[in-house]
Structure formats: C-alpha cells, structure tokens
C-alpha positions as CSV (number, residue, x, y, z in Angstrom):
1,X,158.5,115.0,9.4
2,X,159.6,113.0,12.5
3,X,163.2,114.1,12.0
4,X,162.5,117.8,12.4
5,X,163.7,119.3,15.6
6,X,161.3,121.6,17.4
7,X,163.4,124.6,16.4
8,X,163.4,123.5,12.8
9,X,159.6,123.1,13.0
10,X,159.2,126.6,14.3
11,X,161.3,128.0,11.5
12,X,159.3,126.1,8.9
13,X,156.0,127.1,10.5
14,X,156.9,130.8,10.5
15,X,157.8,130.8,6.8
16,X,154.7,128.8,5.8
17,X,152.4,130.9,7.9
18,X,153.8,134.0,6.3
19,X,153.1,132.8,2.8
20,X,149.7,131.3,3.4
21,X,147.9,134.0,1.4
22,X,150.1,133.2,-1.6
23,X,149.7,129.4,-1.5
24,X,147.5,127.6,-4.0
25,X,144.5,125.9,-2.3
26,X,146.1,122.4,-2.6
27,X,149.3,123.5,-0.9
28,X,147.3,125.4,1.8
29,X,145.2,122.4,2.6
30,X,148.3,120.2,2.9
31,X,150.1,122.7,5.1
32,X,147.0,123.0,7.4
33,X,146.8,119.1,7.6
34,X,150.5,118.9,8.5
35,X,150.2,121.7,11.1
36,X,147.1,119.9,12.7
37,X,149.0,116.6,12.7
38,X,151.9,118.3,14.5
39,X,149.7,120.0,17.0
40,X,147.9,116.7,17.8
41,X,151.2,114.9,18.4
42,X,152.7,117.5,20.6
43,X,149.7,117.9,23.0
C-alpha cells in the first residue's frame, strides 16, 4: 500500500468504486477499510 503513488491510488480507486456493486461482501468490506485507512492518512 505505501508504495502506491497518488496517481496509482486514484486509478485503483476509480476501478474499485466502479465495481462495488459486483463485489462479494467480504471484498467490499476490505475495500472500504483500505479506502478509510487511506483517507485517514492523507488528511
């Protein structure tokens, strides 16, 4: 995670946000946790 550049993070975020409705619950919860962690670190 720490090695992702901001531009790489934005690409990943766009993709994962687009497929949220298709994700199984476990993957969605993990994605939301990673997203919250990133948001907390960049504030």
